[in-house]
N, C-alpha and C positions, 0 to 999 in steps of 0.2 A: 596664586603665580608660582610657577617651579624655580627654581635655583638657576637652572639653565637659562630659562628665556629673561628674568630677572638681570642675570650677566652680559644675555644679548645684547637685551635693552640700554644698560649701562654703558657698555661699549658704542655702542651706535650714538647715543647721546655725546659723549665724551670726543666720538670723531666730526659729528657736524659742529658741533659746538667750538673744536679748533682747526676748522679750517676757513677761510678766509675768502675764496673763490669758487669753494664748493668740491666737491667728490661726485663722480656718475657711480651708476647703479652697480656698475663694473666693479667698480673700484671698492665699494662697500663690500660687495659679494665675494671680494678676492683679500680685504682685509681684516675685514670686521667678522663676516659672518664663517669665511673659511669654505665656503660651500664649493666643494667640487662634482658635485652629482649630476651636471649638467642638465638637469632640469627645469628651464627657465621659468615656466607656468609657475610650479611650488613656488620657487623664489622669490616671485615676482606678487605671489597672493603673501607669502609671510612678510615679504617689505612692507606691501601696504598696510599690514595688520600693526605691525611695528609702528611705523609712521604716526597711524591714528592713536595707538596707545602714547606717544611720546605727545601728541595735541590734547589727549585729555589731561595730561599730567600738568599743561601747561604751555609746552614746549611749540612754538609755531615754526614747521618744516618749512625752511623756503626754497622755492623752485627756482632756477636758473637756466635760460636756453640761451646756448649762443647766436649770436646776430645771425640771422636770415635760416634759421633751423625750424622745424618745428617742434612744438612741444610735446608731441608726442612718442620724440626717439628717445629710445633708452640711451641712444649712445652718443646724444648729445644734451642731455639733459642732466644736472648739476642741482645736488642738495645741499643745503646748510642751517642752521639756527644760528641767525643775528646774535650775538649776544646782547645788545643793549636792548632789544625787542623783549629781552626775558628778566630784564631787571627793575626792581620797583623804582619810582624817581627820591629822588633827595627829599629827606622830609624839611620841608621848610618852617620853621620858628619864627616867631616875634619874637621881641627884648622881652616881652611880659611871659611869655612860656619859657623862654629860656634862664630865668629867674626863676620860676615856679621849680625846673629841674635840679637847678643848681641848690633852691633851700630844700628838696627831697635828699638829697644826698648826702647834704649835711645833716638831715633827722635823722640818718642812720650810723652818722661817723663813728661815735661809740657805743653801737649797742651790735647785738649778734649778729647782724647784714653789715657791717661796715665796710669789711675788705669787699664785698661785691659791690656795695656803692662808689666807693671810690675806685674800682676798678670800671663801673660804668661813667663815670665822671670823666677817667681819663680820655676815654675811647670821644666823649663829646668835646673836650677841649683839643683832641687831634684834629677836627673839622675846623679849627680856626672862628667858629663863630661865638664864642664865647669873650671872647676878650675883650668887651664893651660889654659886659651885662654886670651889673652893680647890683649888690644886694642892698636894701633898706637898711639904712643906720641905725644898728641896737638890735637887730632882729637875727635873732639865731635859735633856728628850733631844737627840739631834742627828742629820743624817744629813750626812755628809761631802759637803761641795759636792763635784763633778763635773768643775768646770772648764767650758771652750768646748767641749771635744772632748762635753761631755754632749749640750749645746744643737745641736752641727750635727750629732750622730748621730739627736738624734729627727727633727729637721726632715728629715734624707735618708730618714727609715724611712716616714716621712708622704708622702714623695714618691715614695717608692721608686726611689732612688735608689744605684747602689754608691757607697762611699767608698771612698779610698786613704790610707793612712797609715803613718808609718815607727813599728817594734812592735820592743822588745828580747825578745828571745825568751826564754824562764825556760829552756831546756832547753839552749840554745848559749852565751846570754850576748852574742849578737851582733844588731845593728838590720839590721831587712831589711824593706824595703817591701813592703806587704802591699794588695791589693785584694779589695776584703771586701763583698756583698750583707746589708748589715743586715738582721736578722730582728727581733731582739728588745734589750733593753738589761733588767738585773738587779743586785739588792745581795747579794753572798753572803760571810761574814766579813770583813764593814765594809768591801768593795771594791765598786764597779762593776764589770760585767762587760756584754762586747758581743758575743754570738751570731750568727752567719752563715755562710753561704757562702765560704771562701776557694778565689777563682779560682786561684790559683795551685796551690794541693795538692787542689782540687776534691771537699774535704769539709767538713764544720761543725767549725768552730772558736774555742774560748772567746777571749776579748781581754780583759786586765784593763787598767784606761781608764788605771791608774797607770802603764803599760810605755808609752805612746803617749809616743814623742819627739819628734815634729813635731805639727804641726796636721792636722787632719781636713779633706781637698778632697773635693769633692763631685761623681761626673761627670754633670753636668745633662743630659748627651744620651743619657743609655742609664739604661735601666730595667729592673726585675726581679720576677719574684711570689714572694712566699713562698711555704713550703708553707703547705697549708691547714688543718693538723694541728698544727703547732709551738706548742709550751707553754714560755716563758720560764723556768717555775718546775721542771718534769720537767729541764730540761736542765742549769739551777745545782745541781738535787740531784746530777747525778754527779760533781759536781766535788770532787775530794778534796780535805781540810784538809791546810797544807801541815805540816810537821814543826814542830817547838818548837826552836828554836837557842836560841845564846848568842852575846852579842855583846858585845865590851868599847868602853867608853866613858871616854874623858877629860874628867874634868867641870871647869871651873874652881872653886876656893875659894870657898866661900860664895852658890856659885849653884844655880840648878835644882832648889829643892828637891823640888817636884812629881817630877822625874826621880830623884831620889837615893832617894825613897821605893819606886822601883819596883825598887830594886837587890836581886837575890838575897841573901840571909839568908846564904849559904855566902862569897858575895864579899864581904865590906862593904869600905868606900872606903880604899884606900890610899895614903902618902906616895908611893911609887916611887923607886927608886932613879935614873931616869933625868932626866939633867940637864935632857933638852927638855921632863919632866915639871914641870916647877918650876911651883907657881902652880895645879895639876892635883890632882883625885884621879882612881886609875882604878876603874869600878865596872863588873858584869855585869849586862846585862839580858838577858831569854827576850824573844823576839821571835819569829815566822812570816815575816812577809813584809819584803824586806829592804826594797822600796822603798817599804813606808809604815814604816819605821824612819828610813830616809834623810832622806824629806822632813822628818819632825820634828827630826832632830839638827840641818839644814840650817837650820832658821828659826832657831835656837838662835845662829848664827853663830858667835863665838870661846867662846861658851861651853861648846861641847859637841866635842868631836872623834873622830870614829869611830875607833877602833883597829885592830878585829879583829871580824870576818872580810874578806877582802879583797876579797868581791863587795860587801860593805855599805860601806866605804872607796868603792872606786868608786861607786859609786851617790850616793853625800853627794858626791866632787867634780865628779859630772856634773852635778849642778844648780847649785853652786856655779860653775861653768863657765858656766853659763846666766846665773846672776845677773849675772857679770861682765861678758859677751857684751852681755845688756839695757843692760847701766851705760854700757857705752862704744857703742852703736849712735846712728847717727844721729838716729833717728825717737826715742829718749828726750832726744837732746840740743832736739829742736822742741820734745817735748811738754814741757820745763822750760821754754821762753819764752811757753806759750799763754796767751791772757787768760783771768784766774779772778774773775767777780763783776765784771766791769769793770776792772780793773786788770791790768797787768802784771806776772807773775813774774821775779824777776831773774832770768840764767842763773848757771849755776856760777862761782863767786868763790875760796872755798877749797877746798884741795885736802889730801885726807889723805895718807901716808906708800903709802897703797895707789896712788896716783893717780885715786881714785875721790869726786868732792866730795861734801860734806855734804849739799847737795839731794838729792843722787841719793841718796841712803840710801833715803829715802823712799819710792822706787820700789823698791827692791831687797827684795821681800819674804823674801827669806831671811836677810836682815842680814848678808850676804855682805862687804860692803865695808870692811871692817878690815884691817891688816897681818897678826892673828893666822889672821884665816880665809885670804887670801892664802897664808898658809906652810902652812896643811894642805891647800891644792889642790894646792902642787907638793910636797908632804912625799911 
């Protein structure tokens, strides 16, 4: 369809939508078509074609005739498009369905799509039909935030740019540089996965975002085309669930009660004879993904120390080393002196026995900056 015809149809649509009593053909010819050719037959054919086009687009053109006049007389026939006839009916939801929508919005509250979820929730609340909706007591769903890598990958997929990143291979345990054409992102077994074409291996591969060991770099000068029949759900359905394993963890006495409740009944906390275990209890936990459990244990700082197996211990140490490197980085020291709400934040003053300033602990999300945790890193 040409640009001129598209503009003509749009002008006709606006005119017919914004008239209450309808417009005669002569009025449309003058105000919309601006036709001064004088050829009534040619204009009549064009007008009929345009009406048929609008009907094909879903707009019902109504024909109104003055009382006592024939409908075949163009001088007394008026046209309009009723606004209500072209609107979808309001969505009717029962209380259970409103509850599901509310839960879905809270599911993304702290994840990458939290802003969009809250915007959608405000539009639903504006209807006034969620006032009587109550969530089940104690139920608060969450999707685990995927971090900055998620946002970078989404942007690269939309622009169709390849990406590079360092990845900890699950089969070999080694970090490798990967160049991937990202096709899709999805969640499976509580983890986010990237599915795409690995250029080095010339095959489709799955990458767990929790195994990324570097930032995602976008190759802005390159483009790719994803497969037309790609389906992220079908790809993720092929992933086998990781086997159930048992981890040994030392927990500080009197701490982490929620973690202790997950301890295996067959392995209750014990005092332990090792002097290094003084002040700690040993518990056993079931887990499937060492990276997920390592992230949790590292966040507990000195209150939890991974004891076995070795890949779990190394995963915790890797996160603590990264926290230590960030704590000592020049960028962090610069951030520590940035103005906050119009005042200057003092730089680090007191230093703990680990060499990490007390202020910088707030930047260390894994709470690794204690002497006990440094011991766990080097142990």
